[in-house]
N, C-alpha and C positions, 0 to 999 in steps of 0.2 A: 504493500500500500504506500509506504513512504517513497519507494522508488518510482511508482507510477505518478504520484503527486509531483515529485521532483522533475520527472521527465516532462510532464505537461507544463509545469510552471516555468521550466527552463526555456521551452519552446516559445511560450508566451512572452516572457520578459525579454528574451534576446531578439524577438521580432522576426521569426521565420517568415519567409516569403517577401521580404523587403530588399532582396538583393544581397550584396556582400557586406553591407554595413550593419553592425549590430545596434539595436536600440539600447541594450545594457549588457554588461558582462556578468553572467550568473556565476557566483563563486560558492561552491559546495563546502559545507563545514559540518563537523570537524573530522578531519581525516587523520586517525581512525581509532575506533575503540575508546572513544572519549566518554567514559562511563562514571566518573566521579568529579564533583565540583568541590565539595568540602564536607568530609564526613570523618568524625573522630579526629585523629591526628594526621589524616591524609587529605591533601588538597590536590587540585588539578595540576599544580606545579610540581608535585612530588609523586604522583600516582604512576604505578607501573601496571598496566593492564596485561594480565596473563591470559591469553586467548589461544585455543587450539587452532590449527590450520583449517580444520573443517568449519568451526564456528565463524572464523574470520571470513572465509569465502562465502559461506551460505547465509550468514546473518548480517555481519557488520559491513561487508563490502558490497553486497548486492544492490542496495539503493544507489550507491555511488556509481556502480557500473551502468545501471539503467539511465541515470541522469546524464552520464557522459556519452555512452554509446547511442542511446535512443534520443536523449534530450539535447545533446550537443553542448552541454555546459562547458564554458571556456575558462573557468577558474576553479581552483581547489585551495582550501585553507587547511594546512596541517595543524595538528592540535598540540596542546601543552604536554600531554602525557607521554610516558614511555610505552612502547608496545613490545612485550616480551623482552624487556631489558634494553631496547634501543629507542632513541627519540624519533618520533614520527616525522619531524621536520629535518632530520639528518639521516634518513634511511633510504639508500639507493634502491633497495629491493622493493620498497613500497612504490617508489616513483616508477620503477620498471613496470609494475603492474598497470599503473595509469597509462604510461606512454607506449610501452611495447605490446602489452596484451589488449588494451582497450582503445588504443589509437588516440589518446588524449594529446592535443597539441596546443593547449592553452598555457596559462601561467599558474604558478603555485606561490601562495603567500603564507607566511606564518600567522598564527593567531598572535595577538599583541605581545610581541617580543618573546615568542616561544623559543627563539634561538638563544636568548639569554638564559633560559631555564636549563639549557644543556650543561652549562658550567656552574650556574649559580645555585640552583635548587636540586637538580638531579645529580649533580657532581659527576656527570658522565665524562666530561672533559675537565682539565685543570685550568685552562685559560680561555678568555673570550676569543682569542685568535683561532684556537682550535675549534671552538663552537661555530665560528664563521665558516671555517673549512667544512665542517660536517654539514652545515645547512646548505652551503652552495653545492657540495658534491652530492648531497641528498636531494637536490633539485629544487630547493626553496629559492625562488627568484627574487622575492620581496620579503624583507624582514619588516614586519609591521611593528616597528619599535625603533630602538636606537642602537642595537648591537652592530649592524652593518655600518651605520653612520660613524660610530665611535671606534670600531676596531677593524674594519675591512682593509683600510690602507696599511695598517700594521701587519695584518695577516698576509698581505701580498708581499710587503717588503721583507718580512721574516721568512718567506718561502713556504708558509703553511698552505697557501693556495695560489695557483697561477692565474694570470689574466684571462686565459681562455675560459675558465669557469665563470669568472666575473662577467665577461662580455656575453657569454651565452645567456646568463640570467638577465642582463640588460636588454639583450635582443628580444627575449620572450616578453619582457615587461612592456617595451615599446611596441612590439607587434600587436599586443592586445589593444593599445591605444589607437594604432593605425586602423585596426579592424573595426573600431568603434567610430571611425570617421573624425577623430579629434584633430587630425592634421589636414583634413580636406578643406577646400575653399568654402567660405561662408555661403550657405544656401544650397550646397550640393547634396546634403544628406537630408532625407525626409524626417529624421529624428532630431535634427538640430533646429528645426523651424517651428517647434511646438510653442504655442503662446501660453503665457501664465494664466490666461483666461480659461484654459482647459482644466486647470487644477481645481478640483472640487466642483466641477460643472454638474448640471442636473443629470446628464447622461451617465457620468461616472458614479454619482451618488445612487442613481437607480440601479446600476450594475452591482454596486457594493451591497445595497439592500437586498437585491435578488440573491446574491451569493450567501448573505447571512441567513436569509430565510431557507435556502436550500440546505444549509448546514445544520439546521435544527433537526434533532432526531426525536421522534415520539417513541419512547421505550415501552410505555404501557398506557392503556386507555380503557379500563374496565367500565362496563355499563355506560359507555359513551359519555364519560365525564366531560371530555372536551369535544367540540368547542364550547366555551362558556357563552352565556347569554350577555351581550354587552350592556343591557339595561338593568341587570340584577346587581344588588349591593355587593361590592367587592372589597376584600381585605388583602393587602399585600404585606406579608410577614416574612421577616428574615433580616440578617445583618446587612445585606447588600441592597435592600430596596431603596435606600437613600444615598448609596455610594457609587457614583458613576465610575470611579477608578477600578472598582471590582470587575467591571465588564470588559476590560481591555487587556487582561493578562498582566504579566510582569516583565515583559521585554518589548518595549515599543518606544518610539520617539514621542515628542509632545504632540498631542492631538489638537490643541487649541493654540491660538496665537499667543496667549500669555503663558504658555508652557504647562498649563493645567488641563483638567478635563471638565472645567466648569461650563464650557460651551455645549456640553452634551447633557441632556436631561437624565435624571435618574429614573428608574422605573416608576417610582411614586409620582414624580413631577410629570412624567409623560402621561400616566393614567389619569391624573387629575385634570390635565389639559385637554385630553382628547376623548375620554370616555364620558358619556352622558349618564352618569350614575354616581351614587355615593361611593367614594373610595376612602378606605381607612388604611393607614400605613403604620406599621410597627416594626422598629429596627433594633430594639433593645433585647439582645439575646438573653440577658439575665432576668428580664421582667416576664416571667412565665404567666403570671396572673393577667397582665395586660395583653399578652399575645392570645391567651385563651378567650378573654373577653372580646377582643376584636374578631376572632374567628366565629364565636357564637353569634355576634351581631350581624355577620355577613351571610349572604346567600351562596357565595362561592369564594374560595380562598386560593391565592397564589402563594405558595410557600417556597421561598428562595433560599437555597444553600449554595455556598461558594467555598473556594479554597485560596482566595486571594491573599490571605494572611498566614498560610501554612508553612512559610519559610522557603519555598522554592524560588528560584530566580538566578540571575547572574552571580556566579561565585558561591551559590548555596544549593544544597541538596534538600529535598523533602525527606522528612523522617517518618512520614506515615502517608497512606493513601486514603484513609478514612476521614470523616469529618471530625473536627475537634469536639470535645465533650459538650460544650455549651450549645452548639448548633444541633447536635443529636437530641439532647434533652428537650430543646424548644420544638424540634420537629415532631417528636413523639407526643408532646402535649397538644400541639395544634391538630395533628392527624387524629388524635383521640376524641376530638370534639364531634367528628362525624359529618361536618359540612363538606359538600363536594370540594375536593382539593386537588390542585395540580402541583406536584413537587417539581420545581424548576432548578436544575443544576447549572450553575455558571462556573465553568472550570477550564483552565488552560492545560490541566493535566488530569489524569484519571481520578475519579472520586468513587470510593467504595461505599455503597449504601446498603450493605447486607441487612442491617437492622431495620431499614425503612422500606425496602422494596416491596414487601408484602402488605404494608400498611397503606401506602399511597395508592389511591385508585388510578391516578394518572401521573406519569413521570416523563419529563421532557429534558 
């Protein structure tokens, strides 16, 4: 599934069918077996992923292969971790799979200064110059950090690496820019003539709305609980009903001009603005009495659970897949009222609802 999504996304972003000029350069990450962010005393900068050849080929590499061979992705980002004792950004064998077996002819970049990790945190090499050597010979064309900038000249002058490897990396880096039309005459590329007026235009908003609607999955709908009747009294209950930031995941850029999410209405704000009925909103997870009271006063309930505060995100691992205790207790209390209720999960990662799945008549 990940490979198919990457393949289609790559084709769409790079603009297949527009001639030789790419709309964007798709860069796949993280190559490869990047399985830990920060757990216990192990971080992504010290982790050594121990993976069998079978699992590596059948599970970890397969999505990358599909995105490159079928999707035409033109970039790859190597990861911070070691793989079976070797840094992914300094491993010629991994690069050989990309280039020799899969026909990849794009560029490779490190994750933010993963080349530095080779000597600084992994202690795989003793000096930054040797880390530069490993990264270049391992096929890392761009060091997304400062290791090349600070130590490349010294690595060459000391004889750790020759100019041929440096020039090869420079060639692939600029080749990507040429293929994106960045050195073409003004107006010659269809992708360089896009007006800022197209950003956030009605057609694009409609496409985003359509995609969001198509992504919603109805997991359960006993006794035709859904769709709800728009004119019946509604209660929105859950920690996130007034928190727009909970709907956007934990890895995205600013959605509003001021860098916040205030330009996007919360579920409560939206319901009160557009539904012609009485809408009650309750977002205090600790106030069970208030939640039950709101549910009893309503004719239908939307019970929202989320994992926005579960600790997952850049540089952090989730420690559980289930809901935290407060949300589970609240959900049991509200579902126990017996009012027609739809359990709505807002999640950027899996949520286990073992304790709730048999209680909720409808699950979205």
